[in-house]
C-alpha positions in Angstrom: 24.3 18.6 -19.1 21.5 21.1 -18.6 22.2 24.8 -18.0 19.8 26.2 -15.5 17.9 29.4 -16.0 18.8 32.3 -13.8 17.1 32.3 -10.4 16.7 35.7 -8.7 18.5 35.7 -5.4 19.4 32.0 -5.8 23.2 32.4 -6.4 22.9 29.9 -9.2 22.9 32.3 -12.2 25.8 30.4 -13.8 25.1 26.9 -12.4 24.7 23.7 -14.2 22.8 20.6 -13.4 24.3 17.3 -14.6 23.7 13.6 -14.3 27.0 12.0 -13.7 27.9 8.3 -13.5 28.7 6.7 -10.1 32.4 6.5 -11.0 32.6 10.1 -12.0 30.7 11.2 -8.9 33.0 9.3 -6.6 36.1 10.7 -8.3 34.8 14.3 -8.2 33.8 13.8 -4.5 37.2 12.5 -3.6 38.7 15.6 -5.2 36.3 17.9 -3.4 34.8 19.0 -6.7 31.2 18.3 -5.9 28.9 21.1 -4.6 26.6 20.2 -1.7 23.4 18.5 -2.6 21.5 21.6 -1.4 22.9 23.4 -4.5 21.6 20.7 -6.8 18.2 20.8 -5.0 17.9 24.5 -5.4 18.8 24.4 -9.0 16.3 21.5 -9.6 13.6 23.6 -7.8 14.3 26.4 -10.2 14.1 24.0 -13.2 10.8 22.6 -12.1 9.4 26.1 -11.3 10.2 27.0 -14.9 8.1 24.1 -16.2 5.0 25.6 -14.5 3.4 28.8 -15.8 4.4 32.2 -14.4 0.9 33.0 -13.4 0.9 30.2 -10.8 2.0 32.7 -8.1 -0.4 35.4 -9.2 -3.6 36.2 -7.3 -3.1 33.7 -4.6 -5.7 33.6 -1.7 -5.4 31.4 1.4 -7.9 28.5 1.3 -8.6 26.8 4.6 -10.1 23.3 4.7 -13.2 22.5 6.8 -12.9 20.7 10.1 -13.1 16.9 10.0 -16.7 16.0 10.0 -18.4 12.8 11.2 -19.6 10.4 8.6 -23.1 11.4 7.3 -25.5 9.4 5.1 -26.6 12.6 3.3 -26.4 12.7 -0.5 -23.1 13.9 -1.9 -23.1 17.7 -2.2 -20.7 20.5 -2.2 -20.2 22.0 1.3 -19.7 25.6 2.3 -16.2 26.7 3.4 -15.6 26.5 7.2 -13.0 27.5 9.6 -10.2 24.9 9.8 -9.1 23.1 12.9 -5.8 24.5 13.9 -3.8 21.5 12.9 -5.2 21.5 9.4 -3.9 25.0 8.4 -0.4 23.9 7.4 -1.8 21.3 5.1 -3.5 23.8 2.9 -1.5 25.6 0.2 -2.5 28.9 -1.2 -4.8 28.6 -4.2 -5.7 31.1 -6.9 -8.8 33.1 -6.4 -11.5 32.9 -9.1 -13.6 30.0 -10.4 -14.1 27.4 -7.7 -16.8 25.5 -9.4 -14.7 22.5 -10.4 -14.6 19.2 -8.6 -11.2 20.2 -7.4 -12.8 22.6 -4.9 -15.8 20.6 -3.7 -15.9 18.8 -0.3 -18.8 16.4 0.1 -19.9 15.0 3.4 -20.2 11.4 2.1 -19.2 9.5 -1.0 -19.6 5.8 0.0 -22.6 3.9 -1.2 -24.8 1.9 1.1 -24.3 -1.8 0.4 -27.0 -3.6 -1.5 -27.4 -7.0 -3.2 -30.1 -8.0 -5.7 -31.8 -11.4 -5.5 -33.2 -12.8 -8.8 -35.7 -15.6 -9.2 -33.7 -18.0 -11.4 -35.3 -19.8 -14.3 -34.2 -23.4 -15.0 -32.3 -24.3 -18.2 -34.1 -27.6 -18.3 -31.7 -29.8 -16.4 -28.6 -27.9 -15.1 -30.7 -26.1 -12.5 -29.6 -22.6 -13.4 -29.5 -20.7 -16.7 -26.0 -19.4 -17.1 -27.1 -16.9 -19.7 -29.4 -15.4 -17.1 -26.6 -15.3 -14.5 -24.3 -13.6 -17.0 -26.9 -11.1 -18.1 -28.1 -10.1 -14.6 -25.0 -10.1 -12.5 -23.6 -6.6 -12.5 -20.4 -6.2 -14.4 -17.4 -4.5 -12.9 -17.3 -0.9 -13.9 -15.5 -0.4 -17.3 -16.0 -4.0 -18.4 -18.3 -4.9 -21.3 -18.4 -8.6 -20.4 -17.0 -11.1 -17.9 -13.6 -12.3 -19.1 -13.8 -15.8 -17.5 -15.9 -17.8 -15.1 -14.5 -19.5 -11.9 -17.1 -21.9 -10.5 -16.8 -23.1 -6.9 -18.8 -26.1 -5.7 -19.7 -25.6 -2.0 -19.0 -29.3 -1.2 -17.5 -32.4 -2.7 -20.9 -34.2 -2.7 -21.9 -35.7 -6.1 -25.0 -33.5 -6.3 -23.2 -30.2 -5.8 -20.2 -31.0 -8.0 -22.7 -32.2 -10.6 -24.5 -28.9 -10.6 -21.2 -27.0 -10.7 -20.1 -29.0 -13.7 -23.4 -28.4 -15.4 -22.9 -24.7 -15.0 -19.4 -25.0 -16.4 -20.5 -26.9 -19.4 -23.2 -24.3 -20.2 -20.7 -21.5 -19.9 -18.3 -23.3 -22.2 -21.0 -23.7 -24.7 -21.3 -20.0 -24.8 -17.6 -19.7 -25.5 -16.6 -18.7 -22.0 -13.3 -19.7 -20.4 -14.2 -21.6 -17.2 -12.4 -23.3 -14.3 -14.0 -25.3 -11.5 -13.0 -25.6 -7.8 -14.3 -27.5 -4.8 -14.7 -26.2 -1.2 -13.4 -29.1 1.0 -15.4 -31.0 3.5 -14.3 -29.7 6.9 -15.2 -30.1 10.5 -17.0 -27.2 12.1 -14.0 -26.2 14.3 -11.4 -26.5 11.6 -10.2 -22.9 11.3 -6.9 -23.9 9.7 -8.6 -25.9 7.0 -10.9 -22.9 6.2 -8.0 -20.5 6.0 -6.0 -22.9 3.8 -8.9 -23.4 1.5 -9.6 -19.7 1.0 -6.1 -19.0 -0.2 -5.6 -22.3 -2.1 -8.7 -21.7 -4.2 -8.1 -18.0 -4.9 -4.4 -18.6 -5.7 -5.5 -21.2 -8.2 -7.9 -18.7 -9.7 -5.0 -16.3 -10.3 -2.8 -19.0 -11.7 -5.7 -20.1 -14.0 -5.9 -16.6 -15.5 -8.5 -14.8 -13.4 -8.5 -11.0 -13.7 -10.6 -8.1 -12.4 -13.3 -8.8 -15.0 -13.7 -12.4 -14.0 -16.9 -13.8 -12.4 -16.9 -16.2 -9.4 -20.0 -18.4 -9.5 -20.6 -20.1 -6.1 -22.8 -23.2 -6.4 -24.3 -23.6 -2.9 -25.3 -27.0 -1.4 -27.9 -25.6 1.0 -27.8 -21.8 0.6 -26.8 -21.4 4.2 -25.3 -18.4 5.9 -21.9 -20.2 6.3 -21.8 -21.0 2.6 -22.6 -17.4 1.8 -19.7 -16.3 4.1 -17.4 -18.6 2.2 -18.6 -17.1 -1.1 -18.2 -13.6 0.2 -14.7 -14.1 1.4 -13.6 -16.0 -1.7 -14.9 -13.1 -3.8 -13.2 -10.4 -1.8 -9.6 -11.8 -2.2 -8.5 -11.9 -5.9 -7.5 -8.4 -6.9 -9.2 -7.1 -3.7 -12.6 -8.1 -5.1 -14.2 -9.8 -8.1 -17.9 -10.1 -8.8 -19.7 -13.1 -7.1 -22.9 -14.8 -8.3 -24.3 -17.0 -5.5 -26.5 -19.8 -6.8 -28.8 -21.3 -4.0 -31.3 -24.1 -4.2 -33.0 -22.9 -1.0 -36.4 -21.0 -1.1 -35.4 -19.3 2.2 -33.9 -15.9 1.9 -30.5 -15.4 3.7 -29.6 -11.7 4.2 -26.2 -11.3 2.5 -25.6 -8.0 4.3 -25.9 -9.4 7.8 -23.0 -10.8 9.7 -21.9 -13.8 7.6 -19.7 -16.3 9.5 -18.1 -19.5 8.4 -18.9 -22.8 10.2 -15.9 -22.3 12.6 -17.2 -18.9 13.6 -13.7 -17.3 13.1 -14.0 -15.9 9.6 -16.7 -13.4 8.9 -17.9 -10.7 6.5 -20.2 -7.8 7.5 -21.0 -5.5 4.6 -22.4 -2.7 6.7 -19.1 -2.5 8.7 -17.6 0.9 7.8 -14.1 -0.5 7.8 -15.1 -2.3 4.6 -16.3 1.0 3.1 -19.7 -0.2 1.8 -18.3 -3.1 -0.2 -21.1 -5.6 -0.8 -20.4 -9.2 0.0 -21.9 -10.5 -3.2 -22.9 -9.0 -6.6 -26.1 -11.1 -7.1 -28.0 -14.0 -5.7 -30.0 -16.5 -7.8 -32.6 -18.8 -6.3 -36.1 -20.1 -6.5 -37.9 -17.3 -4.6 -39.3 -14.0 -6.0 -37.0 -11.1 -6.9 -36.0 -8.7 -4.1 -33.1 -6.3 -3.2 -31.3 -6.5 0.1 -30.2 -3.1 1.4 -28.6 -1.7 4.5 -27.3 1.6 5.6 -23.5 1.8 6.2 -22.9 1.9 9.9 -21.6 5.0 11.5 -17.8 5.3 11.5 -16.4 5.7 15.0 -12.6 5.5 14.9 -10.3 5.9 17.9 -9.6 9.7 17.6 -7.4 10.8 20.5 -8.1 14.1 22.2 -5.5 16.8 21.5 -2.3 16.4 23.4 0.9 18.5 23.6 3.3 15.9 22.3 1.1 14.6 19.6 0.7 15.9 16.0 -2.3 14.7 14.1 -2.2 14.4 10.3 -5.5 15.2 8.6 -6.5 12.3 6.4 -9.6 10.8 4.9 -10.6 7.8 2.8 -14.0 7.8 1.3 -14.9 10.9 3.4 -14.2 8.8 6.5 -11.6 10.5 8.8 -8.7 8.2 9.6 -7.0 9.4 12.8 -3.2 9.5 12.2 -1.1 10.7 15.1 2.6 11.2 15.5 3.8 11.1 19.2 6.9 13.3 19.3 7.9 12.8 22.9 10.0 10.0 24.5 9.5 6.5 23.3 8.5 5.1 26.7 5.9 7.8 27.1 4.5 7.1 23.6 4.1 3.4 24.4 2.2 4.2 27.6 0.0 6.7 25.8 -1.0 4.2 23.1 -1.7 1.5 25.8 -4.0 3.9 27.7 -5.8 5.0 24.5 -6.6 1.4 23.7 -7.7 0.5 27.2 -9.9 3.6 27.5 -11.5 3.0 24.1 -12.2 -0.7 24.2 -12.6 -1.3 27.9 -11.8 -4.4 29.9 -12.9 -6.8 27.2 -9.9 -5.7 25.0 -7.9 -8.6 23.6 -4.8 -7.2 21.9 -3.1 -9.2 19.2 0.3 -7.5 18.9 2.1 -8.6 15.7 5.6 -7.6 14.9 8.4 -8.6 12.4 11.9 -9.9 13.2 13.6 -6.5 13.6 10.8 -4.9 15.6 10.7 -8.0 17.8 14.4 -7.9 18.4 14.3 -4.2 19.3 11.4 -4.9 21.7 8.9 -2.6 20.0 6.1 -5.2 20.0 6.7 -6.7 23.4 6.8 -3.2 25.0 3.4 -2.4 23.6 1.8 -5.7 24.7 3.3 -5.4 28.2 2.0 -1.9 28.6 -1.5 -3.0 27.6 -1.4 -6.1 29.8 -0.3 -4.0 32.7 -3.7 -2.3 32.4 -5.5 -5.6 33.0 -6.1 -6.8 29.4 -4.3 -10.0 28.5 -3.5 -10.6 24.8 -1.5 -12.6 22.3 2.0 -11.8 21.0 2.7 -12.8 17.4 6.3 -12.5 16.0 6.5 -13.3 12.3 9.1 -13.6 9.6 9.9 -10.3 7.8 10.3 -9.4 4.1 8.4 -9.5 0.9 9.0 -13.2 0.3 7.0 -13.8 3.5 4.1 -11.6 2.5 2.0 -14.7 1.9 -0.9 -16.4 3.7 0.9 -19.3 5.3 3.5 -17.0 7.0 0.7 -15.1 8.9 -2.2 -17.5 9.2 -0.3 -19.6 11.8 -2.4 -22.1 13.7 -1.5 -20.6 17.1 -2.6 -17.1 15.9 -5.9 -18.3 14.5 -6.6 -20.4 17.6 -6.0 -17.4 19.9 -8.3 -15.2 18.0 -11.0 -17.9 17.7 -10.8 -18.5 21.5 -11.0 -14.8 22.3 -14.1 -14.4 20.0 -15.8 -17.3 21.7 -15.1 -15.7 25.1 -16.7 -12.5 24.1 -13.5 -10.5 24.0 -13.0 -7.5 21.7 -10.2 -8.6 19.4 -7.9 -5.7 18.3 -5.0 -6.5 15.9 -2.1 -4.2 16.6 0.4 -4.2 13.7 3.8 -2.9 14.8 6.4 -2.6 12.1 6.8 -1.9 8.4 4.4 -1.9 5.5 4.5 -5.6 4.9 3.5 -6.1 8.6 0.6 -3.6 8.3 -0.7 -5.1 5.0 -0.6 -8.7 6.1 -2.0 -8.2 9.6 -4.7 -6.0 8.1 -5.7 -9.1 6.1 -6.0 -11.1 9.3 -8.1 -8.4 10.9 -10.4 -8.2 7.8 -10.8 -12.0 7.6 -11.8 -12.3 11.3 -13.8 -9.0 11.6 -11.4 -7.7 14.2 -10.6 -4.0 14.9 -7.3 -2.9 13.5 -4.6 -0.5 14.8 -1.4 0.3 13.0 1.9 1.3 14.8 4.3 2.2 12.0 8.1 1.9 12.6 9.1 2.8 9.1 8.4 5.9 7.0 6.8 3.8 4.2 4.4 2.1 6.6 3.4 5.5 8.0 3.0 7.7 4.9 2.3 5.1 2.2 0.9 1.8 3.6 -1.5 3.3 6.2 -2.8 5.9 3.8 -4.6 3.2 1.8 -7.4 0.9 2.7 -5.8 -1.8 0.6 -4.5 -4.8 2.5 -3.0 -7.8 0.7 -0.9 -10.8 0.4 1.3 -11.6 -2.6 1.1 -14.8 -4.6 4.3 -16.7 -3.6 5.1 -20.2 -4.7 8.2 -22.0 -3.4 9.6 -18.7 -2.1 9.3 -17.0 -5.5 6.9 -14.0 -5.7 4.7 -14.6 -8.8 2.5 -11.6 -8.3 2.6 -8.8 -5.7 -0.4 -7.8 -3.6 -2.9 -9.7 -5.6 -4.9 -11.4 -2.8 -6.5 -8.8 -0.6 -9.3 -6.6 0.5 -10.1 -3.1 1.7 -10.1 -2.6 5.5 -9.6 0.6 7.5 -7.7 0.8 10.8 -9.3 2.5 13.8 -6.1 4.4 14.5 -2.6 5.0 13.1 -0.2 5.8 16.0 3.4 6.5 15.3 6.1 7.1 17.9 8.6 9.3 16.2 11.7 8.0 18.1 11.4 4.6 16.3 12.6 6.3 13.1 16.0 6.6 14.8 16.4 2.9 14.3 15.5 2.9 10.6 18.0 1.3 8.1 19.5 3.4 5.3 17.7 1.1 2.9 14.4 2.0 4.5 15.0 5.7 4.2 15.9 5.3 0.5 12.8 3.2 0.1 10.6 6.0 1.4 12.3 8.5 -0.9 11.9 6.1 -3.9 8.2 5.7 -3.2 8.0 9.5 -2.8 9.8 10.1 -6.1 7.0 8.1 -7.7 4.4 10.4 -6.1 6.5 13.5 -7.1 6.6 12.3 -10.7 3.0 11.5 -11.1 1.6 14.4 -9.1 3.7 17.5 -9.6 2.8 20.7 -7.8 -0.9 20.1 -7.2 -1.0 23.3 -5.1 -0.2 25.5 -8.2 -2.6 26.9 -10.8 -1.3 24.4 -13.3 -1.8 21.6 -10.7 -5.5 22.7 -10.4 -5.8 22.3 -14.1 -4.1 18.9 -14.1 -6.5 17.6 -11.4 -9.6 19.7 -11.9 -11.7 16.5 -11.9 -10.5 15.2 -8.5 -13.2 15.7 -6.0 -12.0 17.8 -3.0 -8.3 17.9 -4.1 -7.9 21.5 -2.9 -8.4 20.3 0.7 -5.2 18.3 0.6 -3.3 19.9 -2.4 0.3 18.7 -2.2 3.6 20.4 -3.2 6.3 17.8 -3.7 9.0 20.5 -4.0 9.1 20.6 -0.2 10.8 17.2 -0.3 13.4 18.4 -2.8 14.2 21.4 -0.6 14.9 19.1 2.4 17.6 16.9 0.8 20.1 18.0 3.5 17.9 16.4 6.2 17.8 13.2 4.1 21.6 13.1 4.1 21.9 13.9 7.8 19.5 11.1 8.6 21.5 8.6 6.5 24.8 9.7 8.2 23.2 9.4 11.7 21.9 5.9 10.9 25.3 4.8 9.7 27.0 6.3 12.8 24.7 4.6 15.2 24.4 1.3 13.4 26.7 -0.5 16.0 24.3 0.5 18.8 21.3 -0.8 16.8 23.1 -4.0 16.1 23.9 -4.4 19.8 20.3 -3.9 20.7 19.2 -6.3 18.0 21.6 -9.0 19.0 20.4 -8.8 22.6 16.8 -9.1 21.4 17.6 -12.2 19.4 19.1 -13.8 22.5 15.9 -13.0 24.3 13.9 -14.6 21.6 16.0 -17.7 21.2 16.0 -18.3 25.0 12.4 -17.4 25.7 11.7 -20.8 27.1 15.0 -21.5 28.8 16.3 -18.2 30.2 16.0 -17.6 33.9 13.9 -14.6 34.8 16.9 -12.8 36.3 19.0 -13.3 33.1 16.0 -12.2 30.9 15.7 -9.0 32.9 19.4 -8.3 32.6 19.3 -8.7 28.8 16.2 -6.5 28.5 18.0 -3.8 30.6 21.1 -4.0 28.3 18.9 -3.6 25.2 17.1 -0.6 26.7 20.5 1.0 27.6 21.8 0.5 24.0 18.7 2.1 22.6 18.8 4.8 25.1 22.4 5.6 24.1 21.4 5.6 20.4 18.6 8.2 21.1 21.0 10.2 23.2 23.4 10.5 20.2 20.6 12.2 18.2 19.3 14.4 21.0 22.7 15.3 22.6 25.5 14.8 20.2 24.1 15.7 16.8 24.4 19.5 16.1 21.1 21.4 16.6 21.1 22.4 12.9 21.5 18.8 11.8 18.7 17.7 14.1 16.4 20.4 12.7 17.3 19.4 9.1 16.4 15.7 9.9 13.1 16.7 11.5 12.2 19.0 8.5 12.9 16.2 6.1 10.8 13.7 8.0 8.0 16.2 8.3 8.1 17.2 4.7 8.1 13.6 3.3 5.4 12.4 5.6 3.1 15.4 5.1 3.4 15.7 1.4 2.9 12.0 0.7 0.0 11.8 3.1 -1.6 14.9 1.4 -1.0 13.4 -2.1 -2.8 10.2 -1.1 -5.6 12.1 0.5 -6.2 14.2 -2.7 -7.4 11.1 -4.5 -8.7 8.8 -1.7 -10.6 11.3 0.4 -13.5 11.5 -1.9 -12.7 10.8 -5.6 -11.3 7.3 -5.6 -11.2 5.6 -2.2 -10.9 2.1 -3.8 -8.0 3.2 -6.0 -9.5 1.9 -9.2 -9.5 5.1 -11.3 -7.4 8.2 -10.9 -5.8 6.9 -7.8 -4.1 4.3 -9.9 -1.6 7.0 -10.6 0.0 5.8 -7.4 0.8 2.6 -9.3 3.2 4.6 -11.4 6.6 2.8 -11.8 5.1 -0.2 -10.0 4.9 -2.5 -13.0 8.6 -3.0 -13.5 9.2 -2.1 -9.8 7.2 -5.0 -8.6 8.8 -7.2 -11.3 12.4 -6.5 -10.3 11.6 -6.7 -6.6 9.9 -10.1 -6.9 12.8 -11.5 -9.1 15.5 -10.2 -6.8 13.8 -11.7 -3.7 14.2 -15.1 -5.4 17.9 -14.4 -5.9 18.3 -13.4 -2.3 17.0 -16.8 -1.2 19.4 -18.5 -3.6 22.3 -16.4 -2.3 21.4 -17.2 1.3 21.3 -20.9 0.5 24.8 -20.7 -1.0 26.2 -18.6 1.8 26.7 -15.6 -0.4 26.5 -12.1 1.2 23.9 -10.1 -0.6 23.6 -7.1 1.8 25.0 -4.7 -0.8 22.5 -5.9 -3.4 19.5 -5.9 -1.1 16.7 -3.5 -2.2 13.4 -2.8 -0.5 10.2 -2.2 -2.4 10.5 1.6 -2.5 14.1 1.4 -3.8 12.8 -0.9 -6.6 10.1 1.7 -7.4 12.7 4.5 -7.4 14.7 2.6 -10.0 11.6 1.9 -12.0 10.8 5.7 -12.0 14.0 6.2 -13.9 13.1 3.4 -16.3 9.7 4.9 -16.9 11.4 8.2 -17.7 13.7 6.5 -20.1 10.8 4.7 -21.9 8.9 8.0 -22.0 11.9 9.7 -23.6 12.4 6.9 -26.1 8.7 7.1 -27.2 8.8 10.9 -27.5 6.6 11.7 -24.5 9.3 13.4 -22.4 12.0 15.7 -23.6 14.8 18.1 -22.5 13.9 20.0 -19.3 10.9 17.7 -18.5 13.1 14.6 -18.8 15.9 16.2 -16.6 13.3 17.2 -14.0 11.7 13.8 -13.9 14.9 11.8 -13.6 16.5 14.2 -11.1 13.7 13.5 -8.6 15.5 10.2 -8.0 19.1 11.1 -8.8 19.1 14.0 -6.3 18.8 11.4 -3.6 21.3 8.9 -5.0 24.6 10.1 -3.5 24.7 7.1 -1.2 23.9 4.7 -4.1 20.5 3.5 -2.8 19.1 3.5 -6.3 22.1 2.0 -8.1 21.6 -1.3 -10.0 25.2 -2.5 -10.2 25.2 -4.1 -6.8 22.3 -6.2 -8.0 24.3 -7.0 -11.2 27.2 -8.2 -9.2 24.9 -10.6 -7.3 23.5 -11.8 -10.6 27.1 -12.5 -11.8 27.9 -14.4 -8.6 24.8 -16.6 -9.2 25.5 -17.0 -12.9 22.3 -15.1 -13.8 22.5 -13.7 -17.3 20.9 -10.5 -18.5 18.5 -12.6 -20.5 17.4 -14.5 -17.4 17.1 -11.4 -15.4 14.9 -9.6 -18.0 12.7 -12.7 -18.5 12.3 -13.2 -14.8 11.1 -9.7 -14.3 8.7 -9.8 -17.2 7.3 -13.1 -16.0 6.1 -11.2 -12.9 4.9 -8.3 -15.0 2.6 -10.7 -17.0 0.7 -11.3 -13.7 0.6 -7.7 -12.7 -2.4 -6.7 -10.7 -3.3 -3.8 -13.0 -4.2 -6.2 -15.9 -7.8 -6.0 -16.9 -8.0 -2.2 -16.5 -7.3 -1.6 -20.2 -6.6 -3.5 -23.4 -3.5 -5.6 -23.3 -2.4 -7.5 -26.4 0.0 -10.5 -26.3 3.6 -9.3 -26.0 2.6 -6.2 -24.1 1.6 -5.2 -20.6 -0.1 -2.5 -18.7 2.2 0.3 -17.6 2.3 4.1 -17.1 4.4 6.8 -18.8 5.0 10.5 -18.2 4.8 13.3 -20.7 6.1 16.9 -20.8 6.9 17.3 -17.1 6.3 15.7 -13.7 2.6 15.7 -13.0 1.5 14.8 -16.5 1.0 11.1 -17.3 0.1 9.7 -20.7 -3.6 8.8 -21.0 -4.8 5.6 -22.7 -6.8 5.7 -25.8 -8.7 2.6 -24.7 -12.2 3.7 -23.5 -12.3 1.0 -20.8 -9.3 2.6 -19.2 -11.4 5.7 -18.3 -9.3 8.0 -16.2 -6.8 5.5 -15.1 -3.8 6.7 -17.1 -2.8 3.1 -17.7 -1.4 2.4 -21.2 -0.3 -0.6 -23.2 3.5 -0.8 -23.4 5.3 -3.5 -25.4 7.5 -6.0 -23.6 10.2 -5.1 -26.1 10.3 -1.5 -24.7 10.4 -2.8 -21.1 13.1 -5.4 -22.0 15.3 -2.7 -23.6 15.3 -0.5 -20.5 15.9 -3.5 -18.2 18.9 -4.5 -20.4 20.3 -1.0 -20.0 19.8 -1.1 -16.3 21.6 -4.4 -16.1 24.7 -2.7 -17.6 24.6 0.1 -15.0 23.6 2.8 -17.4 21.2 4.5 -15.0 23.6 4.5 -11.9 23.9 8.3 -11.8 23.9 11.2 -9.4 22.5 14.7 -9.8 25.2 17.4 -9.2 25.4 21.1 -9.6 28.7 22.8 -10.4 29.8 26.2 -11.8 29.8 26.4 -15.5 
């Protein structure tokens, strides 16, 4: 129990904060002995305020950000202050006057490098054709690496000549003591898009399983050195860990520009390095061939996203990645009007050649969200393709999205000269996976989030990825991917009225991670914490806004529970429509669609008409706070300083090591439960909920290691426990499912750690056997432990023993961390 310090005017001068068990909380709640969560939130706000210096509030001057500027190729330089666009003003927090010479205050026009690839005249090693020592010496290393950790050699064809040259390269590398693995690109017909897609992910998945990491080198041994072979090499290299270095070995004396539009033989898959969506990522690291040295260079093309003109019912959210403005718009009017507005924006921007590929998961499909958008676009004369896919993390894999019918539709549209635009309607998995399809095919990309996490977390990153999934079991999360920007993020706010309580808890869990690693960046102490983050003042975040809106969180959960029967009715009608899509008469289909629309209309009417005005306002304030503060937090790091999320932005991976591990392991248990007819709804946890639990575990490990103590520990843990009154971060429901499936504590811990051993952060710092890469917090929220490993640079990734991780997992398995933050009179 922690006694809070007095807060002037707070009414909490004799209050106490306490973390109570689930059983104690429910007993106290039944006896009406628990104060409202707003009291605990206010006391927590006071506690956190006390952890920051008193001078934070002294000498504050308003700082306004500059208006969003178009991309420029000018050198990076500080920019003079300018008047803000009106919608930017509420994203700037007051900052202290005084020295503004740090990176924190600088706002450059451009930070992305123009793509370039060196070509080296290769010397022969006397038989193998290429001198592997020269390849290793001249291929640029990934930043922070002192050498390539392993070589993965791909033969461009199965012909004896090419395989022989690839084997020779492998033998030479092995003679140098390098770990090597070899792979062969299959012989395919020119039109075989399915074969190409399968080969991309089979080879790169095998690379991961064979131990590739971020410091590995992919050596592509070309048969002819053609453009299509270069396209294969570029796409293979972009996938593992969202990019490994690629050395392209060509026998041809003819130069092939690696920065031009590279297309595979089918014409469907392509890589264009100057495409701004790829943010200047070069296709290859180096080319080795018989011709003289040269360097290929191109200017990054101008970034021209779909930026809507200001409209009364739309609220833009200022956001940038790599100094490129990413239009993010929330439509706050009626759902139908929002669908019509989006359709018109797309038709006006792309014209009559628009070919929309609208992709939606199972729930969004059943609620009609995807079909509504495609119908609205097609009503404007632009036919497209509708792609309904399976939902959930276990389906975040290449084969679940690269369906033959989808690939064939995109290929046909490209051949016909249509402008393919992938429109991802749904949650974060949908956005990540369909972003991969857009990146592989060079299509434009638009995201239409229907969950909070898709809006404020997934879209605010250029990372798109699939997980490595074998036989339904997630072996490693988000490990095959790339960087690819959407042209527009368009959110229709009324879709949040059909969220699940799990989804809201997931958003809070992910936000608690951000709150823990960021702290109050808008304060003076925050400036000192992040003084080396370029342009951070432009988007400085204050996470305590989320804490202060806990009442809105609870009102939203209660509303979703109350209206669940209406959502289930609409979903059931949607499933009937899907199941009978080929057999239902038109009249019956129209009747079912009308019934679904009526159910959803009634659900929205409950919010707008039956919910008290004060409760509606609290919900809206909560949604605004969590969206704005998470978006600002992401922009602090991604706008200029670390758009590829390889350095300081890896702070956003906080609590994701064990979070990904438990999420992956439990998804395997859900499949087992489903096969045995066991109800696992109480145990079901989304990604953000697993991250929220892992925030608690990171705090416990930090406490055990002496990094976090007393008030700092209470503040850190309370960021999750404050939002746990409904049990969204409790572990015991998962434990009960384990018991039903005869899964022991030992099996659970080992299953989680097995995933951790393939974590996508490995390779960023030293990691000895029996340990993993993780992140820990010190002193207070906003201060993470920094690694002593020089190669870790500013990544705040540290080596943590598996024993420490196992201990905290064992305690979680016993329900030790199923607690709630309460405030009561002393």
